[in-house]
N, C-alpha and C positions, 0 to 999 in steps of 0.2 A: 513517497511523495510528501507525506506530512513532515518527515524529518528535514527534507530540503527546504520547505517553507519555514519551518521553525528556526533552522540555522540562518536563513536569510533574514528573518525578522530579528534574530539576536544580533546579527552583524549591523543591521540598520540602527537598532536601538543603541548598540555600543558606539557606533560612529556619531550618533546624535548626542549621546551623553558626553563623549570625549570632547566634542565641539563646544558644548555648553560649559564643560569644566574649563576648557582653555579660555573661553570668553570671561568666565568668572575670575580666573587667574589674572588675566590682563586688566580687568577692572580693579582687582585688588592691588595690583602693582601701581596703578595710577593714584590710588588714595594715599593721602599723606596724613601722618599724625599731626604734624605741625607744618603749616605752610611756610615756604621759604622766606616770605616777608616777615614772619614772626620768629625766625630762628635766632635772631640777635636781639630779641625784645629786651632781655635783661641788660644789655649794654646800650642799646640805642632807643629803647622805647620811651614814650612820653613820661610814664610814671617814674622810671628809674633815673631819668635825666632832669626832667622839669620839676617834679614834685619836691625833690630835696631842695632845689633852689627856691621854690615857691614858699617853703616853710620859713625862709629867712626874711620874707616880706609879708607881714601880717595883713596889710591892706589888699595886696594882690591875692593872698590866700583867701580872704573873705570874698573877693570878687569871683574867684574861680570856683570855690566850694559852696558859696552862699552861707557860710558860717565861719566862725573863728576856729583856730586850731584846737583850742581847749574843748569846744563843743564837739568838734570832729572826733577827738580822742574819747570823749564820753560816749558818743554814739558807737564808736568802734568797740570800746570795751563792753558795751551792752549787747552787741550782736556778733562779736568775734567768734564765739563758739558755734553759733548757728551757721555762719557762712564760710567757716574754715573747711578746707578740703585736705584730705590726707595725701601724702606724697607716695607715688607708686614707682615701680622700676622703670616705667615708660617715660614719665615726664614729671617735672616739678609743677605743683599747682600754683595758681595765681594767689597771691597773698590776700589776706582778709582786708588789709588796708587798701590795696589796689582795687579789690572788688567794690568796696564802699565808695572809693573815689569815682570809679566808673559809673556807679549807680547814681551818685549825686550829680555828676556832670551831665 
């Protein structure tokens, strides 16, 4: 009688654990490393398209960053090593210049 109950308990536990494993697998499939809106960030993103144009117009650069380009570069040089991330096999990091620009904005 005991072996019947223990086998039944094992089957119940196995079925519950397999269901939770399947739920976790489905949840993992839905997670994305990079959202589809950001997949073309290097081609279409504001930093990559707008910031290079902004550098050609010092008055607009000052309005956008609240400092001139020379000051921006001084601040960037001072904190670059602190905010720089290393590149991994999974994705490229956001550049230090872009991080600073986003922070200032």
